[in-house]
Z-matrix of the N, CA and C atoms (Angstrom, degrees):
N
C 1 1.437
C 2 1.519 1 108.71
N 3 1.280 2 116.57 1 145.66
C 4 1.455 3 120.53 2 -173.96
C 5 1.524 4 112.19 3 -78.94
N 6 1.295 5 117.72 4 -97.45
C 7 1.464 6 122.02 5 -172.12
C 8 1.524 7 112.38 6 -116.95
N 9 1.312 8 117.90 7 30.50
C 10 1.462 9 123.00 8 -175.68
C 11 1.526 10 109.85 9 -113.19
N 12 1.335 11 115.54 10 135.74
C 13 1.459 12 121.98 11 173.00
C 14 1.522 13 107.40 12 -112.92
N 15 1.336 14 117.46 13 133.76
C 16 1.460 15 121.51 14 -178.54
C 17 1.518 16 111.53 15 -104.65
N 18 1.333 17 115.04 16 145.26
C 19 1.460 18 122.75 17 171.75
C 20 1.522 19 105.70 18 -128.83
N 21 1.323 20 118.52 19 117.64
C 22 1.455 21 127.28 20 0.91
C 23 1.528 22 111.44 21 -70.28
N 24 1.331 23 116.08 22 167.86
C 25 1.469 24 121.18 23 -176.40
C 26 1.522 25 112.56 24 -87.78
N 27 1.333 26 118.34 25 -17.13
C 28 1.469 27 121.91 26 -178.57
C 29 1.524 28 109.31 27 -134.87
N 30 1.333 29 115.08 28 149.41
C 31 1.462 30 121.74 29 -177.42
C 32 1.524 31 108.52 30 -131.82
N 33 1.338 32 116.01 31 137.64
C 34 1.461 33 119.38 32 -176.71
C 35 1.517 34 110.91 33 -139.80
N 36 1.311 35 113.82 34 153.98
C 37 1.458 36 122.12 35 171.26
C 38 1.526 37 106.30 36 -88.24
N 39 1.318 38 118.88 37 129.81
C 40 1.458 39 119.74 38 -178.66
C 41 1.531 40 113.16 39 -66.11
N 42 1.332 41 117.29 40 -14.64
C 43 1.462 42 120.96 41 -177.70
C 44 1.525 43 113.73 42 -100.56
N 45 1.334 44 118.44 43 -11.87
C 46 1.469 45 121.29 44 -173.49
C 47 1.527 46 111.24 45 -138.81
N 48 1.308 47 115.77 46 151.45
C 49 1.463 48 121.51 47 179.75
C 50 1.528 49 108.93 48 -96.32
N 51 1.328 50 116.58 49 78.52
C 52 1.466 51 121.24 50 -179.19
C 53 1.528 52 111.14 51 -142.56
N 54 1.320 53 115.51 52 47.71
C 55 1.461 54 122.16 53 -177.20
C 56 1.521 55 111.61 54 -56.63
N 57 1.330 56 117.27 55 -46.29
C 58 1.462 57 120.47 56 -176.32
C 59 1.526 58 111.54 57 -61.70
N 60 1.330 59 117.07 58 -45.08
C 61 1.463 60 121.23 59 -178.59
C 62 1.529 61 111.11 60 -64.40
N 63 1.322 62 117.43 61 -48.04
C 64 1.459 63 119.70 62 -178.82
C 65 1.525 64 111.49 63 -67.40
N 66 1.315 65 117.10 64 -38.34
C 67 1.466 66 119.61 65 177.19
C 68 1.519 67 110.26 66 -61.60
N 69 1.325 68 117.38 67 -42.66
C 70 1.467 69 120.95 68 177.97
C 71 1.526 70 111.11 69 -60.96
N 72 1.328 71 117.29 70 -42.13
C 73 1.468 72 120.57 71 179.80
C 74 1.526 73 111.61 72 -66.21
N 75 1.327 74 117.38 73 -40.94
C 76 1.464 75 120.80 74 177.75
C 77 1.525 76 109.73 75 -64.64
N 78 1.313 77 117.40 76 -46.37
C 79 1.465 78 122.21 77 179.91
C 80 1.528 79 110.02 78 -57.98
N 81 1.325 80 118.05 79 -46.54
C 82 1.465 81 121.64 80 -179.74
C 83 1.524 82 111.41 81 -60.14
N 84 1.321 83 116.50 82 -45.20
C 85 1.459 84 119.62 83 -177.46
C 86 1.528 85 111.51 84 -69.35
N 87 1.318 86 117.52 85 -43.68
C 88 1.467 87 120.68 86 179.27
C 89 1.530 88 110.06 87 -64.44
N 90 1.317 89 117.18 88 -40.28
C 91 1.465 90 120.63 89 179.25
C 92 1.528 91 110.88 90 -60.92
N 93 1.330 92 117.23 91 -42.97
C 94 1.476 93 120.11 92 177.69
C 95 1.522 94 111.05 93 -62.52
N 96 1.323 95 116.74 94 -44.34
C 97 1.464 96 119.94 95 -178.02
C 98 1.529 97 112.10 96 -70.20
N 99 1.330 98 117.26 97 -36.12
C 100 1.472 99 120.77 98 -178.62
C 101 1.521 100 111.76 99 -66.11
N 102 1.315 101 117.90 100 -22.85
C 103 1.465 102 121.05 101 178.57
C 104 1.527 103 111.53 102 -61.32
N 105 1.331 104 117.43 103 -24.40
C 106 1.461 105 121.28 104 179.67
C 107 1.524 106 112.37 105 -80.40
N 108 1.323 107 117.15 106 -11.81
C 109 1.463 108 121.51 107 -175.87
C 110 1.521 109 110.97 108 -116.46
N 111 1.313 110 116.69 109 55.04
C 112 1.463 111 121.14 110 -175.94
C 113 1.527 112 112.72 111 -66.77
N 114 1.327 113 116.97 112 -19.02
C 115 1.464 114 119.81 113 -179.83
C 116 1.528 115 112.08 114 -85.09
N 117 1.315 116 118.20 115 -4.23
C 118 1.461 117 121.55 116 -177.35
C 119 1.521 118 110.81 117 -108.52
N 120 1.316 119 115.54 118 147.37
C 121 1.464 120 119.90 119 177.62
C 122 1.520 121 111.92 120 -103.77
N 123 1.330 122 117.29 121 -14.62
C 124 1.456 123 121.34 122 177.19
C 125 1.524 124 109.21 123 -154.97
N 126 1.323 125 115.69 124 151.85
C 127 1.470 126 120.07 125 -177.55
C 128 1.527 127 109.08 126 -165.23
N 129 1.309 128 116.14 127 147.59
C 130 1.467 129 120.79 128 172.99
C 131 1.528 130 108.33 129 -78.25
N 132 1.335 131 116.43 130 153.51
C 133 1.461 132 119.61 131 176.67
C 134 1.520 133 110.74 132 -139.38
N 135 1.301 134 114.67 133 157.72
C 136 1.465 135 124.02 134 170.45
C 137 1.516 136 105.87 135 -141.75
N 138 1.319 137 116.57 136 120.27
C 139 1.457 138 120.82 137 -179.55
C 140 1.521 139 109.79 138 -129.09
N 141 1.313 140 115.10 139 153.33
C 142 1.454 141 122.92 140 176.62
C 143 1.520 142 107.46 141 -116.02
N 144 1.331 143 116.21 142 125.13
C 145 1.462 144 121.25 143 178.86
C 146 1.525 145 109.10 144 -129.56
N 147 1.323 146 116.28 145 162.55
C 148 1.461 147 121.44 146 -179.76
C 149 1.522 148 110.01 147 -94.14
N 150 1.326 149 115.58 148 125.63
C 151 1.460 150 121.73 149 170.25
C 152 1.527 151 105.42 150 -92.61
N 153 1.330 152 118.01 151 123.88
C 154 1.464 153 119.77 152 -176.21
C 155 1.529 154 113.72 153 -79.34
N 156 1.322 155 117.39 154 -1.33
C 157 1.458 156 119.79 155 -173.10
C 158 1.516 157 108.25 156 80.64
N 159 1.327 158 116.57 157 -174.55
C 160 1.457 159 119.85 158 178.14
C 161 1.519 160 109.75 159 -163.36
N 162 1.324 161 115.44 160 160.55
C 163 1.459 162 121.02 161 177.72
C 164 1.515 163 112.31 162 55.46
N 165 1.311 164 116.90 163 -126.28
C 166 1.466 165 121.49 164 -178.24
C 167 1.522 166 112.30 165 -77.12
N 168 1.326 167 117.93 166 -18.74
C 169 1.464 168 122.67 167 -179.30
C 170 1.521 169 109.43 168 -100.29
N 171 1.328 170 117.43 169 85.38
C 172 1.466 171 122.76 170 -175.92
C 173 1.529 172 112.42 171 -96.92
N 174 1.332 173 117.92 172 26.73
C 175 1.454 174 120.18 173 -179.46
C 176 1.530 175 110.54 174 -88.77
N 177 1.342 176 117.81 175 113.39
C 178 1.465 177 120.36 176 177.77
C 179 1.528 178 110.48 177 -64.50
N 180 1.303 179 116.79 178 143.86
C 181 1.455 180 122.23 179 178.05
C 182 1.525 181 108.84 180 -153.31
N 183 1.322 182 115.80 181 157.36
C 184 1.468 183 121.78 182 -177.94
C 185 1.519 184 110.63 183 -86.71
N 186 1.316 185 114.54 184 143.86
C 187 1.457 186 122.50 185 172.40
C 188 1.522 187 107.28 186 -129.24
N 189 1.308 188 116.57 187 139.00
C 190 1.463 189 122.21 188 178.29
C 191 1.524 190 107.69 189 -108.01
N 192 1.325 191 115.11 190 130.86
C 193 1.464 192 120.98 191 -179.05
C 194 1.526 193 109.89 192 -124.46
N 195 1.320 194 115.45 193 139.90
C 196 1.462 195 123.10 194 177.21
C 197 1.520 196 108.98 195 -114.44
N 198 1.309 197 114.67 196 153.40
C 199 1.460 198 118.99 197 176.28
C 200 1.509 199 110.72 198 -179.55
N 201 1.301 200 114.69 199 -158.90
C 202 1.456 201 121.55 200 179.94
C 203 1.513 202 108.31 201 -141.03
N 204 1.323 203 116.09 202 138.51
C 205 1.464 204 119.33 203 174.22
C 206 1.513 205 108.39 204 -111.31
N 207 1.324 206 114.31 205 150.62
C 208 1.461 207 122.54 206 177.01
C 209 1.515 208 107.79 207 -133.16
N 210 1.308 209 115.59 208 133.17
C 211 1.461 210 121.23 209 178.29
C 212 1.521 211 108.35 210 -79.13
N 213 1.331 212 116.66 211 128.55
C 214 1.468 213 121.03 212 -176.18
C 215 1.517 214 113.24 213 -91.94
N 216 1.336 215 117.14 214 -11.60
C 217 1.463 216 121.25 215 175.25
C 218 1.511 217 108.71 216 -130.61
N 219 1.294 218 116.88 217 166.54
C 220 1.460 219 121.36 218 178.95
C 221 1.521 220 110.16 219 -62.58
N 222 1.296 221 115.54 220 137.30
C 223 1.468 222 121.12 221 179.91
C 224 1.524 223 110.65 222 -73.61
N 225 1.316 224 114.87 223 144.78
C 226 1.457 225 121.62 224 175.55
C 227 1.514 226 106.67 225 -107.26
N 228 1.323 227 119.31 226 127.63
C 229 1.464 228 120.97 227 -178.90
C 230 1.518 229 112.01 228 -55.55
N 231 1.314 230 115.63 229 137.94
C 232 1.458 231 122.37 230 179.94
C 233 1.510 232 109.23 231 -85.94
N 234 1.317 233 117.17 232 132.02
C 235 1.462 234 122.89 233 179.15
C 236 1.525 235 108.01 234 -97.59
N 237 1.309 236 115.89 235 126.47
C 238 1.470 237 120.50 236 -177.87
C 239 1.519 238 111.16 237 -79.10
């Protein structure tokens, strides 16, 4: 992730122990979306990511996570 800090900092599926994987997916998606808001230093977000399941329960399912991102460095205007 570039210059974005998320609150909360970690995301988990209540049914599976895969915090690192889901956090990485949330970070990737929020980072892509935050690129469109270069004029903002903070914003609320809601993203939907796929939890692949784990162990004996390998059924992928969607999880929706809410939070807030904050830009840790000055934004650079995006050129279209």
